[in-house]
C-alpha positions in Angstrom: -30.0 1.6 -8.2 -27.5 -1.1 -7.9 -28.5 -3.8 -5.4 -26.3 -5.5 -2.8 -26.4 -8.7 -4.8 -25.2 -6.9 -7.9 -22.3 -5.3 -6.0 -21.2 -8.7 -4.7 -21.5 -10.1 -8.2 -19.3 -7.4 -9.6 -16.8 -7.8 -6.8 -16.7 -11.5 -7.5 -16.0 -11.0 -11.2 -13.3 -8.5 -10.4 -11.6 -10.8 -8.0 -11.8 -13.7 -10.5 -10.2 -11.5 -13.2 -7.4 -10.6 -10.8 -6.9 -14.3 -9.8 -6.6 -15.1 -13.5 -4.0 -12.3 -14.1 -2.0 -13.3 -11.0 -2.1 -17.0 -11.9 -1.0 -16.1 -15.5 1.9 -14.0 -14.3 3.1 -16.7 -11.8 2.8 -19.3 -14.5 4.9 -17.2 -16.8 7.5 -16.7 -14.1 7.5 -20.4 -13.5 8.8 -21.0 -17.0 11.7 -18.6 -16.4 12.6 -19.4 -12.8 13.6 -22.5 -10.9 10.7 -22.6 -8.5 12.1 -25.5 -6.6 15.2 -23.6 -5.9 13.2 -20.5 -4.9 11.1 -22.6 -2.5 14.3 -24.1 -0.9 15.6 -20.5 -0.5 12.4 -19.4 1.2 12.7 -22.4 3.6 16.3 -21.7 4.3 15.9 -18.1 5.4 18.0 -17.4 8.5 15.7 -17.4 11.5 17.2 -14.4 13.3 16.7 -12.3 10.1 13.1 -13.5 9.7 12.3 -12.7 13.4 13.8 -9.3 13.1 11.7 -8.6 10.0 8.5 -9.7 11.8 9.3 -7.4 14.6 9.7 -4.5 12.1 6.4 -5.5 10.5 4.7 -5.1 13.9 6.3 -1.7 14.3 5.3 -0.5 10.9 1.7 -1.6 11.5 1.7 0.4 14.8 3.0 3.5 12.9 0.4 3.1 10.2 -2.4 3.0 12.8 -0.9 6.1 14.5 -0.8 8.2 11.3 -4.4 7.3 10.5 -5.6 8.2 14.0 -3.8 11.6 13.5 -5.8 12.2 10.4 -9.1 11.2 12.1 -8.4 13.5 15.0 -7.6 16.4 12.7 -10.9 16.0 10.8 -12.9 15.7 14.1 -14.1 12.2 13.4 -15.4 10.8 16.7 -14.1 7.3 17.1 -12.2 5.8 20.1 -8.6 4.9 19.6 -9.3 1.3 20.4 -12.0 1.1 17.8 -9.8 2.8 15.2 -7.1 0.2 15.9 -9.5 -2.7 15.6 -11.0 -1.3 12.4 -7.6 -0.8 10.8 -6.4 -4.3 11.7 -9.6 -6.1 10.7 -9.8 -4.2 7.4 -6.1 -5.0 6.7 -6.9 -8.7 7.2 -10.1 -8.5 5.0 -8.1 -6.6 2.4 -5.7 -9.6 2.1 -8.4 -11.3 0.0 -9.3 -8.3 -2.1 -7.4 -6.4 -4.9 -4.0 -5.4 -3.7 -3.6 -1.8 -2.7 -7.2 -0.7 -2.6 -9.0 -3.7 -0.9 -7.9 -2.8 2.7 -8.6 0.9 2.1 -12.1 0.2 0.8 -12.9 -2.1 3.8 -11.5 0.5 6.2 -13.5 3.4 4.7 -16.7 1.3 4.6 -16.2 0.2 8.3 -15.5 3.8 9.4 -18.6 5.1 7.6 -20.8 2.6 9.3 -19.4 3.3 12.8 -18.9 7.0 13.2 -19.2 9.5 10.3 -20.4 10.3 6.8 -19.1 8.3 3.9 -17.2 11.2 2.3 -15.3 12.1 5.5 -14.5 8.4 6.1 -13.2 8.0 2.5 -11.3 11.2 2.7 -9.3 10.1 5.8 -8.4 6.9 4.1 -7.7 8.6 0.7 -5.4 11.2 2.4 -3.6 8.4 4.3 -3.0 6.5 1.1 -2.0 9.7 -0.8 0.7 10.6 1.8 1.9 7.0 1.7 2.4 7.2 -2.1 4.0 10.6 -1.7 6.4 9.2 0.8 7.3 6.4 -1.6 8.1 9.0 -4.3 10.3 10.8 -1.8 12.1 7.6 -0.8 12.6 6.9 -4.5 14.2 10.3 -4.9 16.5 9.6 -2.0 17.4 6.3 -3.7 18.2 8.0 -7.0 20.6 10.4 -5.1 22.1 7.6 -3.0 22.7 5.2 -5.9 23.5 7.4 -8.8 27.3 7.4 -9.5 28.9 10.7 -8.6 25.5 12.2 -8.0 24.4 11.9 -11.6 20.9 10.6 -12.1 18.8 9.8 -15.1 16.8 12.9 -16.0 13.8 10.7 -16.9 13.7 9.3 -13.4 13.9 12.8 -11.9 11.1 13.9 -14.1 8.9 11.0 -13.2 9.5 11.7 -9.5 8.6 15.3 -9.9 5.4 14.5 -11.9 4.3 11.9 -9.4 4.9 14.2 -6.5 3.0 17.0 -8.2 0.1 14.7 -9.0 -0.2 13.7 -5.3 -0.1 17.3 -4.1 -2.7 18.4 -6.8 -5.3 16.0 -5.3 -5.6 18.4 -2.3 -7.0 21.0 -4.8 -9.4 18.5 -6.4 -12.4 20.5 -5.3 -11.3 23.4 -7.5 -10.2 21.6 -10.6 -13.1 19.1 -10.5 -15.6 22.0 -10.5 -13.6 23.6 -13.3 -13.6 20.4 -15.4 -17.2 19.3 -14.8 -19.9 21.5 -16.3 -22.1 23.2 -13.7 -25.3 21.5 -15.0 -23.8 18.1 -14.2 -23.0 18.9 -10.6 -26.4 17.5 -9.4 -25.8 14.1 -10.8 -25.5 11.3 -8.3 -21.9 10.3 -9.2 -20.7 13.9 -9.5 -22.2 14.8 -6.1 -20.3 12.0 -4.5 -17.1 13.0 -6.2 -17.6 16.6 -5.1 -18.3 15.7 -1.5 -15.2 13.5 -1.4 -13.0 16.2 -3.0 -14.4 18.8 -0.6 -13.5 16.5 2.3 -10.0 15.9 1.0 -9.5 19.6 0.3 -10.2 20.5 3.9 -6.9 18.9 4.8 -5.2 21.8 3.0 -5.8 23.9 6.1 -4.4 21.2 8.4 -0.7 21.6 7.3 0.6 20.7 10.7 -1.0 17.3 10.8 -0.1 16.7 7.1 3.6 17.3 7.9 3.3 15.1 10.9 1.6 12.2 9.0 4.0 12.6 6.1 7.0 12.2 8.5 5.5 9.0 9.9 4.8 7.8 6.3 8.5 8.2 5.5 9.2 6.1 8.6 6.9 3.4 7.4 8.5 3.3 4.0 12.0 3.2 5.5 10.9 0.3 7.8 9.6 -1.6 4.7 12.8 -1.1 2.7 14.8 -2.2 5.8 12.6 -5.3 6.0 13.4 -6.2 2.4 17.1 -5.6 3.0 17.2 -7.8 6.1 15.4 -10.5 4.3 17.9 -10.3 1.5 20.7 -10.6 4.0 19.0 -13.7 5.4 19.0 -15.2 1.9 22.7 -14.5 1.6 22.4 -11.6 -0.9 25.1 -8.9 -0.9 23.1 -6.0 -2.5 23.9 -2.6 -1.0 21.2 -0.9 1.1 21.5 2.1 -1.2 20.2 0.0 -4.1 17.2 -1.1 -2.0 16.4 2.6 -1.5 16.3 2.9 -5.3 14.3 -0.2 -6.3 12.1 -1.0 -3.4 9.9 2.1 -3.7 9.1 0.9 -7.2 8.3 -2.6 -5.9 6.1 -1.2 -3.2 4.2 0.9 -5.7 3.6 -2.3 -7.7 2.1 -3.8 -4.5 -0.4 -0.9 -4.4 -1.7 -1.5 -7.9 -5.1 -3.2 -7.7 -4.2 -5.8 -10.3 -3.0 -8.6 -8.0 -4.2 -10.7 -5.1 -2.4 -10.0 -1.8 0.7 -8.8 -3.7 1.4 -12.0 -5.6 2.2 -12.0 -9.3 3.2 -8.7 -10.9 5.0 -7.2 -7.9 7.1 -10.3 -7.6 8.0 -10.2 -11.3 9.0 -6.5 -11.1 11.3 -7.2 -8.1 12.9 -10.1 -10.0 13.5 -7.8 -12.9 14.9 -4.9 -10.8 17.4 -7.2 -9.1 18.9 -8.6 -12.3 21.3 -5.6 -12.8 22.8 -6.6 -9.5 23.5 -10.1 -10.6 21.0 -11.7 -8.2 19.7 -15.1 -9.5 16.1 -15.0 -10.5 15.3 -17.8 -8.0 16.7 -15.8 -5.1 14.9 -12.6 -6.2 11.6 -14.6 -6.4 12.3 -16.0 -3.0 12.9 -12.5 -1.6 9.7 -11.1 -3.2 7.7 -14.1 -1.8 9.0 -13.5 1.7 8.2 -9.8 1.4 4.6 -10.7 0.6 4.3 -13.4 3.2 5.8 -11.3 6.0 3.4 -8.5 5.1 0.5 -10.9 5.3 1.8 -12.1 8.7 1.2 -8.5 9.8 -2.5 -8.9 9.1 -2.9 -11.9 11.4 -3.9 -9.7 14.4 -6.8 -8.6 12.3 -7.8 -12.2 11.8 -7.9 -12.8 15.5 -10.0 -9.7 16.1 -12.4 -10.7 13.3 -12.8 -14.2 14.8 -13.3 -12.7 18.2 -16.1 -10.4 17.0 -17.8 -13.3 15.2 -17.8 -15.3 18.4 -19.4 -12.4 20.3 -22.2 -12.2 17.7 -23.0 -15.9 17.9 
């Protein structure tokens, strides 16, 4: 059995690897981008635009908490709304120092399992929340393809990718069936397989909760639209003149990059992808990098309430 010390050692090595990857990507970008100019652009962001974005960040955090609480209530998980809000915010703050995309989710699932329910149910609520978030990003990407494609003509490869990603997300709700079909019966009693089957069973139970899935999916679309709008307003604050319809097309890709667990707090690869995606619009790389940095920093600002709650809980324990 793996001990706690071994788990922390593995987490430390994983974080070190991601730090190295993030630093390498930033170092490469520094050879291609005028970082001094990018820093000046970040400092020169128009304050009204920045304040508007911070307000939208607060709203999207509230909506994210709401959709998770809806999933908790639908699965019968007994936790007070106040405790769920605290757990979400604190885990978001803790996740700022963990691999992007999965760090906050892992901290949330772990905290929920300790407070109120079994590990599989806790992980399932977080997994479904993340799954619907990814599915809503795919949907927004499809909207972007339609909105941006000239005369309604889109690249068939993009349309195919959207369909495949959407199908993969939906297929997860039948993981209990295809996992038992793929894994031989005599292996079902193994420790890892048992955990996977318990999780897939917990996720599959949401198939019969179509009402709440539709409700949460709707709020997930609202979250993604809020985030795309935040990026657009930041771009306006930097003096960019990129149409909102193009943000509908490229920002879902940038947000998906933020979910990949290969960066720390969203720095590195997601920034490089955003720089690359804005080049067709003639945006200077320094301005694109400034925009990507502001997107990450304003997102981290949304985690500050979790820092305050975490410090408050530590004070109570001492």
